[in-house]
C-alpha positions in Angstrom: -45.6 19.3 -3.2 -43.3 16.3 -3.5 -43.0 14.3 -6.7 -44.0 10.7 -7.1 -40.3 9.7 -7.3 -39.5 11.4 -4.0 -42.5 9.7 -2.3 -41.4 6.3 -3.6 -37.8 7.0 -2.6 -39.0 8.0 0.9 -41.0 4.8 1.2 -38.0 2.7 0.2 -35.8 4.3 2.9 -38.6 3.7 5.5 -38.7 0.0 4.5 -35.0 -0.4 4.4 -34.4 1.6 7.6 -34.8 -1.2 10.2 -32.4 -3.5 8.3 -29.9 -0.6 7.9 -30.1 0.1 11.6 -29.5 -3.5 12.5 -26.5 -3.7 10.1 -25.1 -0.5 11.6 -25.6 -1.7 15.2 -24.3 -5.3 14.8 -21.8 -5.0 11.9 -20.5 -1.5 11.3 -20.2 -0.2 14.8 -18.6 -3.4 16.2 -16.1 -3.3 13.3 -14.9 0.2 14.4 -15.0 -0.8 18.0 -12.7 -3.7 17.2 -10.2 -1.4 15.5 -10.2 0.9 18.5 -9.9 -1.9 21.0 -7.0 -3.5 19.1 -4.8 -0.5 20.2 -5.6 -1.0 23.9 -5.0 -3.7 26.6 -8.8 -4.1 27.2 -9.9 -7.4 28.8 -13.5 -8.5 29.3 -13.1 -8.9 33.1 -10.3 -6.9 34.6 -10.0 -4.5 37.6 -7.3 -2.5 35.7 -8.3 0.5 33.7 -8.0 0.3 29.9 -4.8 1.8 28.5 -3.7 2.8 25.0 -0.8 0.6 24.0 -0.4 1.5 20.3 0.8 -1.4 18.1 1.8 -3.7 20.9 -0.9 -6.2 20.2 0.1 -6.4 16.5 3.8 -6.7 17.4 3.0 -9.5 19.7 0.9 -11.3 17.1 3.2 -10.8 14.1 6.6 -10.4 15.7 9.2 -12.7 14.0 13.0 -13.0 13.8 15.5 -15.2 12.2 18.4 -16.5 14.3 21.5 -18.3 13.0 23.3 -20.3 15.6 26.8 -21.9 15.2 27.6 -25.2 16.8 29.5 -25.3 20.1 33.2 -25.8 20.0 35.7 -27.1 22.5 38.9 -25.5 23.7 40.7 -26.6 20.6 38.1 -25.1 18.3 36.6 -28.4 17.2 32.9 -28.8 16.9 31.3 -30.6 19.8 29.5 -33.7 18.6 26.6 -35.3 20.6 24.7 -38.4 19.5 26.4 -38.1 16.1 25.3 -34.5 15.4 26.7 -31.1 16.2 25.6 -29.7 19.5 24.2 -26.1 19.6 23.6 -23.6 22.4 20.2 -23.9 24.1 17.7 -21.7 22.4 16.2 -20.7 25.7 19.6 -19.2 26.8 19.4 -16.9 23.8 15.8 -15.8 24.1 15.5 -15.5 27.9 17.1 -12.5 29.6 20.1 -12.5 27.3 21.6 -9.0 27.0 23.2 -9.8 23.7 19.8 -10.5 22.1 17.3 -8.1 23.7 15.1 -8.2 20.6 14.6 -11.9 21.0 13.2 -11.7 24.5 10.2 -13.9 24.9 10.3 -15.4 21.4 9.8 -19.1 20.7 10.9 -21.5 18.0 8.4 -21.8 15.2 10.6 -23.7 12.7 14.2 -24.5 12.1 16.5 -26.0 9.5 20.2 -26.7 8.9 22.4 -24.4 6.9 25.8 -26.0 6.5 27.1 -26.5 10.0 24.9 -23.8 11.4 21.3 -24.1 12.5 18.7 -21.4 11.4 15.8 -20.8 13.8 12.6 -19.0 12.7 11.3 -17.4 15.9 7.9 -15.9 16.7 6.4 -14.1 19.6 3.1 -15.9 19.0 3.7 -19.3 17.5 0.1 -20.4 17.7 -1.2 -17.4 15.8 1.3 -17.8 13.0 0.4 -21.5 12.8 -3.2 -20.4 12.5 -2.3 -18.1 9.6 -0.5 -20.9 7.8 -3.3 -23.4 8.4 -5.9 -20.9 7.1 -4.0 -20.3 3.9 -3.5 -24.0 3.4 -7.2 -24.5 3.8 -8.0 -21.7 1.3 -5.4 -22.8 -1.3 -6.7 -26.5 -1.2 -10.4 -25.9 -0.8 -10.9 -23.1 -3.4 -9.7 -25.0 -6.5 -10.8 -28.5 -5.5 -14.3 -27.4 -4.4 -14.8 -25.2 -7.4 -13.6 -28.0 -9.8 -15.8 -30.7 -8.2 -18.8 -28.3 -8.2 -18.2 -27.6 -11.9 -18.0 -31.3 -12.7 -21.3 -32.0 -10.8 -22.9 -29.1 -12.6 -21.9 -30.4 -16.0 -23.3 -33.8 -15.1 -26.7 -32.6 -14.0 -27.1 -30.0 -16.7 -28.9 -32.5 -18.9 -32.5 -33.2 -19.8 -32.9 -36.6 -18.3 -35.7 -38.2 -16.4 -35.1 -38.0 -12.7 -32.3 -35.5 -12.9 -33.9 -33.3 -10.3 -33.5 -36.1 -7.8 -29.7 -36.1 -8.3 -29.7 -32.3 -8.0 -31.5 -32.5 -4.6 -29.1 -35.3 -3.4 -26.0 -33.2 -4.3 -27.4 -30.1 -2.7 -28.7 -31.8 0.5 -25.5 -31.4 2.6 -25.8 -27.6 2.2 -29.1 -27.3 3.9 -27.9 -29.4 6.9 -26.4 -27.3 9.7 -22.6 -27.3 9.6 -22.6 -28.2 13.3 -24.6 -31.3 12.6 -22.4 -32.2 9.7 -19.3 -31.8 11.8 -20.7 -34.0 14.5 -21.5 -36.7 12.0 -18.1 -36.6 10.4 -16.4 -36.7 13.8 -18.0 -40.1 14.3 -16.9 -41.1 10.7 -13.3 -40.1 11.5 -13.3 -41.9 14.9 -10.0 -43.7 15.4 -11.5 -46.9 16.9 -14.9 -47.7 15.4 -15.4 -44.9 12.8 -17.0 -45.6 9.5 -14.0 -44.6 7.5 -11.6 -46.9 9.3 -14.1 -49.8 9.1 -14.6 -49.2 5.4 -10.9 -49.0 4.6 -10.3 -52.2 6.7 -13.0 -54.1 4.9 -11.8 -53.0 1.4 -8.1 -54.0 2.3 -9.1 -57.1 4.3 -7.4 -55.5 7.4 -4.2 -54.5 5.6 -4.8 -50.8 6.2 -4.4 -50.0 10.0 -6.8 -47.8 11.9 -6.0 -44.1 11.9 -7.1 -41.5 14.4 -7.9 -39.0 11.7 -8.7 -36.1 14.1 -6.2 -37.1 16.8 -3.2 -37.1 14.5 -1.5 -33.7 13.7 -0.5 -34.9 10.3 -4.1 -35.9 9.2 -6.4 -33.6 11.3 -6.4 -30.6 9.0 -6.7 -32.8 5.9 -9.7 -34.5 7.4 -11.4 -31.2 8.0 -10.6 -30.0 4.5 -12.2 -33.2 3.0 -15.3 -32.7 5.1 -15.6 -29.0 4.2 -15.3 -29.7 0.5 -18.0 -32.3 0.6 -20.4 -30.2 2.7 -20.4 -27.0 0.5 -19.8 -28.4 -3.0 -23.5 -28.6 -3.7 -23.9 -24.8 -3.1 -21.3 -23.9 -5.7 -22.7 -26.6 -8.0 -25.9 -24.6 -8.1 -24.0 -21.4 -9.0 -22.2 -23.2 -11.8 -25.4 -24.6 -13.0 -27.0 -21.2 -13.2 -24.1 -20.0 -15.3 -24.3 -23.0 -17.6 -28.0 -22.3 -18.3 -27.2 -18.8 -19.5 -25.1 -20.1 -22.4 -27.1 -20.1 -25.6 -27.9 -23.6 -27.0 -27.2 -22.3 -30.5 -23.5 -22.2 -29.7 -23.5 -25.9 -28.9 -25.5 -26.6 -32.0 -22.9 -24.7 -34.1 -20.1 -26.6 -32.4 -21.8 -29.9 -33.2 -22.2 -29.0 -36.8 -18.5 -28.1 -37.0 -17.6 -31.4 -35.5 -16.2 -30.1 -32.2 -15.2 -32.8 -29.7 -16.5 -32.6 -26.1 -13.2 -31.1 -24.9 -13.2 -28.5 -27.7 -16.9 -27.7 -26.8 -16.0 -27.2 -23.2 -12.8 -25.2 -24.0 -14.2 -22.8 -26.6 -17.9 -22.6 -25.7 -18.6 -23.6 -22.1 -15.6 -22.2 -20.3 -15.6 -18.7 -21.9 -19.3 -18.5 -21.1 -18.5 -19.3 -17.4 -15.7 -16.8 -16.8 -17.9 -14.4 -14.8 -19.4 -17.3 -12.9 -15.9 -18.6 -12.1 -14.9 -15.3 -10.6 -18.0 -15.3 -8.4 -17.5 -18.9 -7.3 -13.8 -18.4 -6.4 -14.5 -15.2 -4.4 -17.4 -16.9 -2.5 -15.3 -20.0 -1.7 -12.3 -17.9 -0.6 -14.4 -15.7 1.7 -16.1 -18.8 3.2 -12.7 -20.6 3.6 -11.2 -17.7 5.5 -14.2 -17.8 7.9 -13.4 -21.4 8.9 -14.5 -21.8 12.5 -17.5 -24.2 13.2 -15.8 -27.3 11.9 -12.7 -26.6 14.1 -14.7 -25.8 17.2 -16.8 -29.0 16.9 -14.3 -31.5 15.6 -10.9 -30.6 17.1 -11.0 -27.4 19.1 -7.8 -26.3 17.5 -5.9 -29.5 18.2 -4.1 -31.8 18.2 -0.9 -29.8 19.0 -2.4 -26.6 17.4 -2.5 -28.4 14.0 -6.0 -27.1 13.1 -5.8 -23.6 14.5 -7.3 -21.0 12.2 -7.5 -17.2 12.3 -11.2 -16.9 13.2 -10.9 -19.7 15.8 -8.0 -17.8 17.4 -9.9 -14.5 17.4 -12.9 -16.1 19.2 -10.7 -18.2 21.5 -8.7 -15.2 22.7 -11.5 -12.7 22.7 -14.0 -14.8 24.7 -12.1 -17.9 25.9 -9.2 -16.1 27.3 -11.1 -12.8 27.8 -8.4 -10.9 25.9 -10.7 -8.7 23.8 -8.0 -6.5 22.6 -5.9 -9.4 21.2 -9.0 -10.9 19.6 -9.9 -7.5 18.1 -6.3 -7.2 16.6 -6.7 -10.7 15.1 -10.0 -9.6 13.5 -8.4 -6.5 12.0 -5.5 -8.6 10.6 -8.0 -11.0 9.0 -9.9 -8.1 7.5 -6.7 -6.7 6.0 -5.9 -10.1 4.5 -9.3 -10.7 3.0 -9.5 -7.1 1.7 -6.0 -7.5 0.1 -7.0 -10.8 -1.6 -10.3 -9.3 -2.9 -8.4 -6.4 -4.4 -5.9 -8.7 -6.0 -8.8 -10.9 -7.4 -10.5 -7.8 -8.8 -7.3 -6.6 -10.4 -6.6 -9.9 -12.0 -10.2 -10.0 -13.3 -9.8 -6.5 -14.9 -6.5 -7.6 -16.5 -8.1 -10.6 -18.1 -11.0 -8.6 -19.5 
């Protein structure tokens, strides 16, 4: 005869069973399928049979090389000058069917810089994907500290017993409950280069001195505009997490600090912040994971442009997997993203252990 604990345990598994099956069917199995497909040349619609190609997809995505090119010289050995600058061999002549550089076949210029009289080229097999990696890391590095800091500031402001404080809490949290697609559409109108609210506001403040800017159509401002919108949209969610952490700190600690004559900065440094360390770890991890999943804003506002300036890893995975029907390439990008996020999570966990 089964014990009461066993019956309770069985009932728990029966209730959790449907959710576990859904997770297994829509999360776990697709994850392993993605790993398997990343080693093939599978396409969504193709008459050709699927073949195992090993690490070819990863070599195509991550393949890089550094090429140093010396300037051209004339018959006398003097450097050829054109338009006031040294002239260099055509990069295409070195990366297209050149028997002296077989490892550079098919590569394109990703970046370049001068080194003395020579020119150094950083080449990549997939320039767009490497740009997406850089853009994603820029987004994470900027959004994580700025959003966490603003959310903490708002939490400190509303963590007071004042009449009507709940109204401010609701206002700050309101953007979180609105769909990110709707928010992206609204901000696309705000950023409009001709009659957008931002340009009109800047023009009114400066009496027309500040010219209109196409915020989403300019490669130098598009990613920054999306970063600003993303910080505004999600700051309320992390404000609530900080607020819950603030309310776990004992009021007696603040009373003791006031008796000792501690200033506001000393109170924050020696009482508030030590009590928020675990909350800080949670907030940074959540923001980092959300930042790496950046997709909806890009898809709605810029579609990866202009000139690939807002490409991200997740956008590239979906664009290749479904837009270009290259399911094996999209799967390889997903696996690379998983490795990046897992590595950062392990580093964050290690740093947390070191501090404690």
